[in-house]
VOBA-1610 file (N, C-alpha, C; in pm, whole numbers, padded with zeros to 5 digits, always signed):
BEGIN
Met+12132+09445+07996Met+11967+09567+08039Met+11871+09493+08018Arg+11825+09438+07927Arg+11737+09334+07909Arg+11661+09263+08035Phe+11756+09193+08103Phe+11783+09116+08222Phe+11708+09235+08313Leu+11781+09363+08354Leu+11716+09428+08461Leu+11571+09493+08411Gln+11596+09477+08305Gln+11413+09561+08248Gln+11333+09434+08282Ala+11374+09307+08238Ala+11250+09237+08315Ala+11274+09234+08443Val+11351+09232+08556Val+11377+09214+08694Val+11266+09333+08739Ser+11233+09439+08682Ser+11208+09601+08682Ser+11059+09536+08673Ala+11007+09479+08548Ala+10868+09414+08537Ala+10836+09335+08662Trp+10935+09237+08694Trp+10867+09142+08754Trp+10826+09231+08912Leu+10942+09284+08934Leu+10917+09401+09065Leu+10784+09484+09069Ser+10750+09529+09017Ser+10656+09638+08930Ser+10516+09582+08934Lys+10518+09429+08913Lys+10415+09332+08909Lys+10384+09298+09050Trp+10467+09268+09128Trp+10474+09199+09261Trp+10530+09242+09376Thr+10480+09366+09366Thr+10544+09498+09461Thr+10485+09444+09587Pro+10353+09421+09567Pro+10277+09394+09782Pro+10383+09272+09820Leu+10423+09137+09744Leu+10442+09012+09796Leu+10577+09040+09833Phe+10661+09118+09780Phe+10799+09148+09766Phe+10836+09255+09883Ile+10740+09379+09906Ile+10787+09428+09989Ile+10701+09355+10144Ala+10633+09256+10117Ala+10602+09191+10258Ala+10696+09092+10262Ala+10732+09022+10209Ala+10859+08926+10213Ala+11024+08990+10255Val+11028+09113+10215Val+11155+09197+10277Val+11095+09203+10422Ala+11010+09298+10439Ala+10942+09284+10593Ala+10957+09184+10700Val+10877+09065+10655Val+10895+08923+10672Val+11049+08908+10747Gly+11164+08906+10624Gly+11235+08846+10631Gly+11327+08931+10678Thr+11349+09050+10701Thr+11380+09124+10795Thr+11385+09126+10951Tyr+11282+09081+10953Tyr+11225+09048+11106Tyr+11339+08948+11161Phe+11309+08845+11070Phe+11419+08738+11125Phe+11556+08746+11100Ala+11570+08851+11020Ala+11776+08840+10995Ala+11740+09018+11007Pro+11750+09064+11089Pro+11759+09246+11112Pro+11831+09311+11073Gly+11997+09265+11094Gly+12084+09283+11031Gly+12112+09325+10877Ala+12039+09237+10804Ala+12045+09303+10638Ala+11986+09412+10608Phe+11897+09530+10641Phe+11891+09636+10665Phe+11952+09757+10766Ala+12014+09702+10854Ala+12073+09748+10941Ala+12134+09874+10915Trp+12217+09908+10801Trp+12279+10040+10682Trp+12139+10085+10666Val+12040+10072+10662Val+11925+10192+10632Val+11873+10265+10751Arg+11980+10359+10768Arg+11958+10469+10917Arg+11974+10622+10868Gly+11910+10673+10897Gly+11929+10849+10895Gly+11952+10866+10734Asp+12083+10921+10711Asp+12119+11001+10611Asp+12086+10894+10457Thr+12120+10810+10524Thr+12164+10703+10412Thr+11963+10660+10386Gln+11883+10696+10502Gln+11766+10636+10462Gln+11703+10766+10376Thr+11744+10874+10437Thr+11708+10983+10314Thr+11762+11003+10180Ala+11851+10938+10196Ala+11916+10980+10038Ala+11829+10853+09965Val+11805+10727+09968Val+11710+10595+09973Val+11554+10677+09917Leu+11506+10760+09999Leu+11389+10785+09973Leu+11407+10898+09836Gly+11506+10964+09813Gly+11520+11091+09754Gly+11582+11025+09591Val+11620+10919+09578Val+11618+10832+09516Val+11486+10762+09445Ile+11377+10751+09515Ile+11266+10677+09502Ile+11164+10828+09413Met+11230+10932+09508Met+11153+11051+09408Met+11220+11104+09284Leu+11318+11061+09315Leu+11413+11075+09172Leu+11378+11059+09044Thr+11276+10859+09077Thr+11257+10801+08960Thr+11101+10848+08900Met+11048+10916+09001Met+10939+11002+09011Met+10941+11123+08899Gly+11047+11186+08923Gly+11064+11290+08839Gly+11116+11280+08723Met+11208+11129+08682Met+11205+11089+08550Met+11111+11057+08439Thr+10959+11012+08532Thr+10849+11031+08446Thr+10822+11122+08411Leu+10829+11256+08459Leu+10783+11358+08416Leu+10784+11468+08291Lys+10705+11495+08239Lys+10747+11570+08090Lys+10645+11737+08112Gly+10693+11761+08029Gly+10578+11913+07973Gly+10507+11913+08003Glu+10449+11762+07894Glu+10296+11734+07888Glu+10218+11742+08000Asp+10271+11646+08059Asp+10192+11620+08241Asp+10176+11784+08265Phe+10277+11868+08263Phe+10261+11999+08304Phe+10116+12066+08255Arg+10152+12025+08099Arg+10046+12115+08049Arg+09868+12052+08100Ile+09878+11930+08105Ile+09765+11834+08164Ile+09717+11883+08285Leu+09792+11928+08389Leu+09731+11982+08511Leu+09714+12123+08462Ala+09748+12224+08408Ala+09708+12307+08379Ala+09540+12330+08269Ser+09541+12207+08189Ser+09420+12200+08130Ser+09327+12144+08213Arg+09325+12076+08327Arg+09234+12026+08411Arg+09238+12067+08560Pro+09237+12182+08604Pro+09245+12273+08700Pro+09142+12224+08785Gln+09012+12190+08743Gln+08926+12146+08828Gln+08904+11998+08911Asp+08983+11895+08878Asp+09000+11769+08860Asp+09141+11786+08966Met+09234+11848+08956Met+09356+11889+09041Met+09303+11908+09147Val+09247+12035+09151Val+09162+12082+09293Val+09059+11973+09341Val+09025+11886+09309Val+08877+11789+09405Val+09021+11736+09457Gly+09112+11675+09369Gly+09171+11582+09418Gly+09272+11613+09523Ala+09327+11762+09545Ala+09388+11828+09606Ala+09340+11800+09757Leu+09226+11902+09749Leu+09132+11884+09854Leu+09093+11751+09915Ala+09048+11644+09837Ala+09018+11523+09879Ala+09152+11475+09938Gln+09239+11501+09928Gln+09369+11417+09951Gln+09421+11500+10137Phe+09364+11586+10104Phe+09483+11664+10273Phe+09345+11694+10328Thr+09218+11664+10276Thr+09143+11665+10407Thr+09114+11543+10489Phe+09059+11426+10357Phe+09000+11311+10423Phe+09120+11226+10474Met+09262+11206+10465Met+09354+11199+10509Met+09398+11201+10663Pro+09409+11327+10655Pro+09467+11323+10780Pro+09321+11365+10889Leu+09203+11359+10855Leu+09121+11399+10953Leu+09085+11269+10958Ile+09076+11171+10912Ile+09040+11060+10929Ile+09111+11001+11027Ala+09231+11002+10968Ala+09393+10965+11107Ala+09318+11064+11253Trp+09288+11178+11245Trp+09272+11220+11340Trp+09175+11156+11436Ile+09047+11123+11331Ile+08932+11055+11399Ile+08959+10922+11481Leu+09030+10856+11396Leu+09074+10698+11443Leu+09161+10684+11526Val+09269+10805+11599Val+09341+10776+11702Val+09228+10836+11835Arg+09130+10867+11770Arg+09057+10912+11921Arg+08926+10803+11943Val+08904+10742+11842Val+08809+10640+11825Val+08837+10537+11893Leu+08951+10519+11860Leu+08995+10365+11850Leu+09129+10400+12038Gly+09130+10530+12050Gly+09211+10526+12138Gly+09355+10475+12181Leu+09421+10544+12032Leu+09561+10494+11995Leu+09635+10547+12108Pro+09788+10483+12108Pro+09854+10540+12193Pro+09899+10684+12139Arg+09988+10791+12215Arg+10025+10908+12166Arg+10147+10887+12007Glu+10189+10791+12078Glu+10309+10765+11971Glu+10262+10716+11845Val+10159+10614+11873Val+10106+10564+11731Val+10035+10647+11642Gly+09939+10711+11766Gly+09867+10812+11680Gly+09920+10952+11565Val+10060+10962+11645Val+10133+11065+11588Val+10173+11038+11468Gly+10236+10868+11423Gly+10234+10809+11328Gly+10153+10786+11223Leu+10043+10774+11298Leu+09901+10757+11161Leu+09907+10875+11091Met+09891+10974+11173Met+09839+11142+11142Met+09971+11207+11043Leu+10107+11117+11073Leu+10209+11164+11007Leu+10160+11086+10864Val+10132+10956+10843Val+10100+10946+10762Val+10016+10998+10650Gly+09879+11028+10730Gly+09776+11104+10660Gly+09779+11219+10590Cys+09905+11313+10633Cys+09969+11410+10620Cys+10024+11455+10479Cys+10109+11314+10508Cys+10146+11333+10348Cys+10113+11326+10227Pro+10213+11372+10135Pro+10158+11375+09960Pro+10074+11219+09917Gly+10023+11210+09783Gly+10024+11050+09745Gly+10146+10988+09693Gly+10153+10818+09715Gly+10260+10773+09678Gly+10264+10711+09550Val+10380+10702+09520Val+10444+10694+09365Val+10371+10536+09298Ser+10354+10466+09442Ser+10309+10379+09369Ser+10133+10369+09320Ser+10095+10464+09403Ser+09951+10486+09309Ser+09931+10514+09164Asn+10064+10562+09085Asn+10067+10575+08961Asn+10001+10432+08863Ile+10083+10320+08894Ile+10110+10195+08903Ile+10016+10129+08900Met+09955+10131+08993Met+09783+10091+09072Met+09683+10137+08990Ser+09676+10271+08967Ser+09591+10313+08856Ser+09609+10252+08668Phe+09755+10257+08676Phe+09760+10223+08524Phe+09680+09994+08520Leu+09709+09940+08632Leu+09689+09812+08629Leu+09524+09848+08694Cys+09462+09918+08715Cys+09301+09906+08682Cys+09243+09992+08594Arg+09281+10014+08456Arg+09253+10074+08385Arg+09191+10214+08433Gly+09265+10279+08538Gly+09248+10429+08552Gly+09332+10582+08486Asp+09266+10680+08499Asp+09307+10762+08445Asp+09483+10811+08467Val+09553+10748+08399Val+09699+10756+08431Val+09754+10877+08508Ala+09685+10996+08357Ala+09719+11113+08323Ala+09693+11174+08433Phe+09571+11149+08485Phe+09499+11230+08590Phe+09593+11160+08747Ser+09612+11069+08760Ser+09748+10957+08869Ser+09830+11055+08858Val+09910+11044+08798Val+10034+11147+08755Val+10039+11307+08788Gly+09922+11317+08792Gly+09886+11449+08778Gly+09841+11508+08949Met+09769+11375+09018Met+09741+11438+09140Met+09847+11406+09235Thr+09948+11284+09257Thr+10049+11269+09303Thr+10154+11388+09324Thr+10162+11447+09186Thr+10256+11540+09104Thr+10195+11702+09252Val+10082+11703+09207Val+10030+11852+09260Val+10079+11819+09443Ser+10006+11707+09447Ser+10017+11663+09639Ser+10165+11687+09683Thr+10277+11622+09576Thr+10410+11640+09618Thr+10476+11753+09620Leu+10401+11820+09549Leu+10475+11971+09547Leu+10434+12060+09659Ala+10315+12028+09711Ala+10200+12109+09783Ala+10257+12076+09928Ala+10311+11932+09914Ala+10387+11877+10065Ala+10438+11930+10126Pro+10570+11998+10095Pro+10633+12091+10165Pro+10554+12209+10293Leu+10461+12259+10241Leu+10367+12320+10326Leu+10303+12268+10375Met+10204+12203+10309Met+10078+12111+10360Met+10126+12027+10472Thr+10225+11953+10467Thr+10259+11851+10573Thr+10310+11896+10676Pro+10383+11985+10724Pro+10379+12011+10808Pro+10310+12092+10874Leu+10203+12203+10837Leu+10114+12278+10858Leu+09971+12175+10883Leu+09954+12074+10840Leu+09829+11981+10919Leu+09892+11926+11004Met+10024+11898+11044Met+10091+11829+11137Met+10067+11908+11281Leu+10132+12041+11247Leu+10107+12131+11359Leu+09980+12184+11410Trp+09856+12139+11332Trp+09707+12118+11353Trp+09689+12034+11454Leu+09714+11923+11378Leu+09655+11813+11390Leu+09725+11723+11526Ala+09852+11726+11517Ala+09985+11696+11641Ala+10024+11777+11716Gly+09967+11932+11727Gly+10053+12011+11768Gly+10038+12006+11938Glu+09905+11957+11946Glu+09824+11967+12091Glu+09911+11903+12202Thr+09957+11739+12134Thr+10003+11638+12216Thr+10176+11622+12199Val+10241+11712+12085Val+10374+11678+12078Val+10422+11774+12021Lys+10599+11809+12008Lys+10606+11940+11994Lys+10683+11850+11810Val+10568+11959+11720Val+10576+11946+11608Val+10685+12058+11548Asp+10833+12004+11478Asp+10883+12097+11393Asp+10887+12133+11282Ala+10782+12255+11214Ala+10671+12285+11132Ala+10840+12325+11028Ile+10900+12363+11050Ile+11007+12448+11006Ile+11103+12339+10900Gly+11141+12277+11036Gly+11214+12130+11026Gly+11200+12054+10937Met+11045+12034+10943Met+10978+11945+10823Met+10957+12004+10670Phe+10913+12106+10692Phe+10897+12172+10574Phe+11073+12171+10467Lys+11170+12200+10525Lys+11308+12182+10480Lys+11339+12033+10452Ser+11316+11951+10511Ser+11324+11850+10488Ser+11217+11747+10344Ile+11138+11795+10340Ile+11018+11706+10265Ile+11105+11818+10124Leu+11117+11964+10092Leu+11203+12013+10016Leu+11328+11946+09936Ile+11403+11894+10053Ile+11562+11829+10076Ile+11519+11699+09987Val+11402+11601+10034Val+11379+11472+09999Val+11294+11467+09910Thr+11196+11524+09845Thr+11124+11541+09722Thr+11143+11611+09640Ile+11098+11754+09662Ile+11128+11873+09553Ile+11238+11818+09476Ala+11360+11857+09521Ala+11492+11850+09430Ala+11505+11751+09388Pro+11519+11619+09410Pro+11501+11487+09347Pro+11403+11507+09237Ile+11311+11556+09275Ile+11188+11556+09096Ile+11234+11638+09052Ala+11306+11761+09062Ala+11342+11835+08977Ala+11465+11803+08898Leu+11540+11758+08978Leu+11657+11655+08920Leu+11615+11598+08798Gly+11502+11495+08855Gly+11472+11367+08767Gly+11427+11453+08641Tyr+11312+11558+08645Tyr+11237+11575+08551Tyr+11356+11697+08420Ala+11475+11763+08493Ala+11546+11818+08419Ala+11664+11683+08307Leu+11659+11588+08381Leu+11732+11480+08292Leu+11630+11412+08195Asn+11510+11419+08252Asn+11426+11345+08110Asn+11404+11436+08038Ala+11383+11595+08052Ala+11390+11704+07933Ala+11479+11707+07851Ala+11662+11682+07921Ala+11769+11680+07837Ala+11799+11580+07745Phe+11763+11410+07792Phe+11824+11306+07739Phe+11669+11217+07659Glu+11558+11283+07694Glu+11447+11202+07682Glu+11454+11150+07560Ser+11491+11209+07459Ser+11525+11188+07298Ser+11601+11054+07256Arg+11699+11026+07356Arg+11821+10903+07346Arg+11783+10794+07388His+11790+10698+07308His+11737+10595+07278His+11817+10533+07426Gly+11913+10534+07461Gly+11986+10475+07571Gly+11941+10524+07712Tyr+11917+10646+07703Tyr+11802+10666+07834Tyr+11642+10634+07862Arg+11623+10586+07755Arg+11466+10543+07693Arg+11463+10402+07784Glu+11606+10346+07738Glu+11631+10206+07782Glu+11599+10195+07954Val+11674+10290+07994Val+11737+10277+08158Val+11636+10307+08186Met+11526+10386+08131Met+11395+10417+08173Met+11317+10326+08235Lys+11325+10219+08116Lys+11270+10113+08166Lys+11311+10068+08277Val+11434+10085+08334Val+11459+10012+08482Val+11377+10045+08604Met+11372+10151+08599Met+11345+10268+08700Met+11226+10215+08803Pro+11089+10185+08713Pro+11017+10117+08807Pro+11051+10010+08929Gly+11185+09930+08918Gly+11222+09819+08928Gly+11341+09923+09088Val+11388+10022+09044Val+11446+10073+09142Val+11403+10147+09240Ala+11320+10193+09154Ala+11187+10257+09337Ala+11137+10148+09414Val+11082+10072+09337Val+11049+09938+09433Val+11127+09869+09519Leu+11265+09858+09471Leu+11367+09842+09572Leu+11437+09938+09648Gly+11399+10047+09608Gly+11416+10154+09723Gly+11341+10155+09879Leu+11218+10165+09814Leu+11059+10127+09909Leu+11107+09978+10013Ala+11150+09894+09956Ala+11170+09771+10017Ala+11294+09774+10172Cys+11381+09900+10077Cys+11470+09934+10168Cys+11448+09993+10297Ile+11359+10133+10246Ile+11318+10173+10322Ile+11229+10059+10456Val+11185+10028+10396Val+11068+09905+10487Val+11147+09831+10571Gly+11266+09798+10505Gly+11351+09696+10563Gly+11451+09764+10665Gly+11478+09895+10629Gly+11545+09985+10779Gly+11428+09967+10868Val+11330+10057+10908Val+11254+10052+10979Val+11203+09918+11079Val+11162+09802+10995Val+11170+09672+11119Val+11287+09653+11145Ser+11389+09645+11065Ser+11516+09599+11110Ser+11536+09657+11289Ala+11509+09849+11321Ala+11531+09902+11409Ala+11375+09875+11485His+11260+09859+11457His+11156+09831+11534His+11075+09720+11521Gly+11179+09622+11475Gly+11084+09482+11490Gly+11030+09429+11581Glu+11044+09414+11704Glu+10972+09349+11819Glu+10903+09455+11867Ser+10881+09637+11818Ser+10800+09660+11889Ser+10681+09665+11803Ile+10683+09641+11657Ile+10573+09610+11527Ile+10504+09494+11610Val+10576+09423+11632Val+10523+09316+11671Val+10446+09303+11794Lys+10469+09338+11872Lys+10435+09370+11993Lys+10274+09459+12002Ser+10301+09523+11926Ser+10152+09651+11938Ser+10105+09619+11769Gly+10154+09523+11700Gly+10126+09522+11608Gly+09958+09518+11527Ala+09878+09446+11627Ala+09745+09464+11633Ala+09693+09605+11630Leu+09717+09668+11696Leu+09657+09796+11717Leu+09704+09878+11646Ile+09809+09859+11604Ile+09874+09934+11485Ile+09805+09923+11334Phe+09777+09797+11291Phe+09768+09743+11181Phe+09588+09782+11183Ala+09510+09758+11254Ala+09376+09844+11302Ala+09359+09981+11269Gly+09446+10072+11325Gly+09444+10192+11241Gly+09477+10231+11123Val+09590+10176+11030Val+09647+10170+10939Val+09509+10109+10859Phe+09449+09979+10879Phe+09375+09937+10785Phe+09240+10004+10755Leu+09193+10065+10845Leu+09108+10174+10866Leu+09087+10284+10829His+09249+10338+10821His+09288+10430+10793His+09287+10459+10591Asn+09356+10366+10548Asn+09324+10341+10436Asn+09211+10282+10355Ser+09165+10207+10432Ser+09020+10141+10333Ser+08929+10289+10329Leu+08890+10350+10476Leu+08855+10461+10480Leu+08903+10603+10351Gly+09015+10617+10336Gly+09045+10673+10230Gly+08987+10658+10083Tyr+08991+10482+10066Tyr+08989+10445+09906Tyr+08827+10485+09912Val+08752+10445+10021Val+08602+10464+09988Val+08565+10650+09970Leu+08619+10707+10080Leu+08561+10905+10043Leu+08668+10925+09922Gly+08735+10857+09845Gly+08838+10921+09716Gly+08750+10886+09677Tyr+08641+10736+09623Tyr+08617+10700+09509Tyr+08477+10763+09564Leu+08442+10829+09651Leu+08265+10880+09683Leu+08314+11009+09622Ser+08400+11081+09689Ser+08454+11271+09590Ser+08462+11250+09412Gly+08502+11147+09410Gly+08475+11104+09255Gly+08356+11135+09198Val+08266+11021+09305Val+08127+11064+09207Val+08062+11167+09221Ala+08087+11234+09349Ala+08016+11360+09375Ala+08058+11500+09291Ala+08194+11453+09232Ala+08227+11569+09112Ala+08234+11474+08990Arg+08074+11388+08932Arg+08105+11356+08835Arg+08174+11277+08716Phe+08288+11245+08859Phe+08414+11174+08717Phe+08368+11047+08663Thr+08460+11034+08552Thr+08414+10937+08465Thr+08472+10805+08583Gln+08416+10672+08516Gln+08480+10572+08632Gln+08604+10575+08587Pro+08730+10543+08524Pro+08868+10543+08522Pro+08879+10683+08657Lys+08833+10803+08644Lys+08901+10883+08743Lys+08877+10886+08834Arg+08739+10810+08891Arg+08667+10729+09051Arg+08779+10636+09086Arg+08823+10543+09007Arg+08943+10492+09056Arg+09051+10514+09058Thr+09103+10645+08992Thr+09196+10660+09030Thr+09231+10786+09162Ile+09143+10853+09173Ile+09139+10950+09271Ile+09103+10856+09416Ser+09014+10760+09421Ser+09022+10657+09492Ser+09140+10606+09571Ile+09221+10559+09461Ile+09371+10508+09499Ile+09456+10608+09555Glu+09464+10725+09470Glu+09570+10831+09484Glu+09495+10884+09635Val+09416+10919+09681Val+09380+10936+09787Val+09389+10834+09931Gly+09325+10711+09915Gly+09407+10584+09996Gly+09561+10605+10028Met+09605+10544+09897Met+09785+10556+09891Met+09877+10645+09948Gln+09893+10666+10033Gln+09951+10839+10044Gln+10128+10766+10086Asn+10214+10826+10049Asn+10354+10827+10058Asn+10407+10771+10189Ala+10407+10676+10243Ala+10443+10622+10377Ala+10610+10618+10405Gly+10633+10631+10270Gly+10805+10602+10305Gly+10833+10745+10314Leu+10820+10829+10275Leu+10840+10937+10328Leu+10785+10980+10445Ala+10659+10910+10499Ala+10655+10971+10636Ala+10722+10889+10744Thr+10772+10783+10685Thr+10907+10690+10717Thr+11027+10783+10768Val+11062+10803+10663Val+11183+10944+10677Val+11193+11056+10782Leu+11050+11116+10777Leu+11036+11219+10825Leu+11014+11173+11006Ala+10951+11078+11009Ala+10944+11000+11171Ala+11084+10958+11262Gly+11182+10946+11160Gly+11290+10924+11195Gly+11380+11020+11221Lys+11344+11153+11175Lys+11385+11272+11168Lys+11399+11345+11260His+11234+11349+11255His+11186+11483+11370His+11108+11433+11466Phe+11091+11249+11496Phe+11044+11184+11607Phe+11119+11109+11678Pro+11291+11126+11676Pro+11379+11016+11747Pro+11345+10955+11819Thr+11280+10996+11945Thr+11236+10991+12083Thr+11159+10878+12063Met+11073+10862+11947Met+10932+10795+11987Met+10886+10695+11850Pro+10981+10583+11860Pro+11018+10496+11772Pro+10903+10490+11711Glu+10790+10430+11794Glu+10676+10383+11727Glu+10545+10455+11610Val+10657+10608+11610Val+10583+10655+11506Val+10631+10642+11344Ala+10747+10536+11352Ala+10818+10527+11283Ala+10793+10359+11234Val+10708+10321+11350Val+10682+10185+11295Val+10554+10170+11267Ala+10434+10260+11287Ala+10302+10265+11246Ala+10326+10335+11091Ser+10396+10386+11050Ser+10462+10445+10916Ser+10523+10302+10819Ala+10570+10244+10895Ala+10633+10152+10825Ala+10524+10045+10803Val+10440+10010+10896Val+10314+09919+10866Val+10231+09956+10752Ser+10223+10122+10707Ser+10165+10164+10629Ser+10268+10146+10482Cys+10365+10171+10492Cys+10442+10110+10369Cys+10396+09997+10311Val+10379+09918+10362Val+10370+09778+10349Val+10212+09714+10291Trp+10144+09775+10361Trp+09988+09762+10381Trp+09934+09839+10242His+09977+09936+10225His+09949+10054+10126His+09990+09969+09990Ser+10087+09904+09940Ser+10130+09867+09847Ser+10045+09707+09802Val+09981+09674+09958Val+09939+09519+09915Val+09769+09574+09901Ser+09707+09645+09979Ser+09599+09681+09961Ser+09568+09766+09794Gly+09662+09837+09799Gly+09673+09888+09627Gly+09654+09798+09562Ala+09715+09694+09558Ala+09716+09608+09436Ala+09614+09470+09436Leu+09538+09506+09577Leu+09412+09429+09580Leu+09299+09514+09547Leu+09268+09647+09545Leu+09178+09747+09481Leu+09198+09713+09381Ala+09300+09684+09300Ala+09326+09712+09142Ala+09259+09589+09111Gly+09319+09494+09173Gly+09211+09350+09130Gly+09075+09336+09121Val+08999+09426+09257Val+08903+09423+09221Val+08829+09513+09168Phe+08866+09608+09137Phe+08822+09689+08987Phe+08859+09620+08860Asn+08938+09552+08871Asn+08937+09435+08730Asn+08877+09337+08707Ala+08840+09280+08833Ala+08730+09147+08855Ala+08582+09226+08832Ala+08561+09303+08868Ala+08398+09394+08838Ala+08375+09434+08687Asp+08503+09456+08627Asp+08513+09514+08464Asp+08452+09342+08398Ala+08534+09240+08455Ala+08517+09096+08404Ala+08392+09052+08446Leu+08308+09110+08555Leu+08203+09054+08574Leu+08096+09113+08504Ala+08135+09247+08453Ala+08049+09318+08398Ala+08065+09295+08278Gln+08127+09241+08202Gln+08126+09214+08060Gln+08107+09117+08037Arg+08125+08998+08098Arg+08060+08830+08134Arg+07919+08879+08114Leu+07839+08963+08222Leu+07671+08987+08239Leu+07648+09064+08097Ala+07736+09119+08024Ala+07686+09184+07900Ala+07666+09139+07812Arg+07756+08990+07817Arg+07748+08878+07681Arg+07640+08851+07712Ala+07624+08815+07844Ala+07515+08693+07915Ala+07340+08731+07830His+07373+08893+07842His+07244+08936+07823His+07232+08993+07688Ser+07343+09002+07602Ser+07318+08975+07452Ser+07251+08893+07361Ser+07326+08768+07468Ser+07290+08676+07427Ser+07164+08567+07429Arg+07092+08633+07529Arg+06928+08587+07582Arg+06854+08682+07458His+06906+08820+07452His+06850+08899+07369His+06833+08864+07229Gly+06965+08821+07175Gly+06985+08770+07053Gly+06885+08656+07023Thr+06901+08534+07120Thr+06775+08430+07109Thr+06656+08457+07126Ala+06600+08563+07180Ala+06445+08596+07210Ala+06451+08646+07081Glu+06498+08756+07031Glu+06441+08832+06931Glu+06426+08697+06755Lys+06567+08590+06760Lys+06509+08452+06674Lys+06404+08410+06710
//
């Protein structure tokens, strides 16, 4: 068990590099993840969401109830900025219809599970991060299909009812099961030891989803990679910036500003990938855009956490230097 916990800790620390390595490796050996298709892909995402549910406690929901204003600001930022940024980028960049639908699908999805890890790494408000992820995920069965119908319905047929059912199955059901398991076994030592392995399981699940999409659409990713990456990069980066500015406008503390920035910018692209395969099977570029987002959001989230930490270190050094100069002047 200690070995598995150590592996889990390593995967959590090096998630971006691991996901990127899987994506590159799968391109050269597509058979490695050819099994991640259809129902298997859906099941893998369900496992990821189960691990999220297993981290939830009754206290987390009490936090949500005690901080309604924070959650409202976060939810509005999540389901306003990212869908609209995607819609605008599709038109400004002149993206092909399939790529545009993929980017909008990512923008209409809830926050990603890995955002909680990034908030922890950059000394953000972790409770707020978990709360935002939970709220946006619970709202996703309604918000994601409605937003997609509104933004993409003009150019492509969107099965809003089918998407609603899919999100219920692959997000809400496993999260509820995970929460029930946590409530029943949280006090047991063995369960707590198993919980330490769950972050690694989530990372492996995300890697499988990315690998499955690269296995199926690797050539398409390479051929249209620059165009897709430009859209994903701008979408993600603008999400970080506008998320942070919304925290400033709401007069959040610095930890909360960092958290809302990460939560808004990092989407559950794994869910978008599954929905793309299920609801847009004749448009492979939709899944490709989602897969590229899977990889880049993990990488950029870690980079942003590093930038926030570097800013803290710089501020501390400047404060010590100022204090030292002030002390010398007094002497």
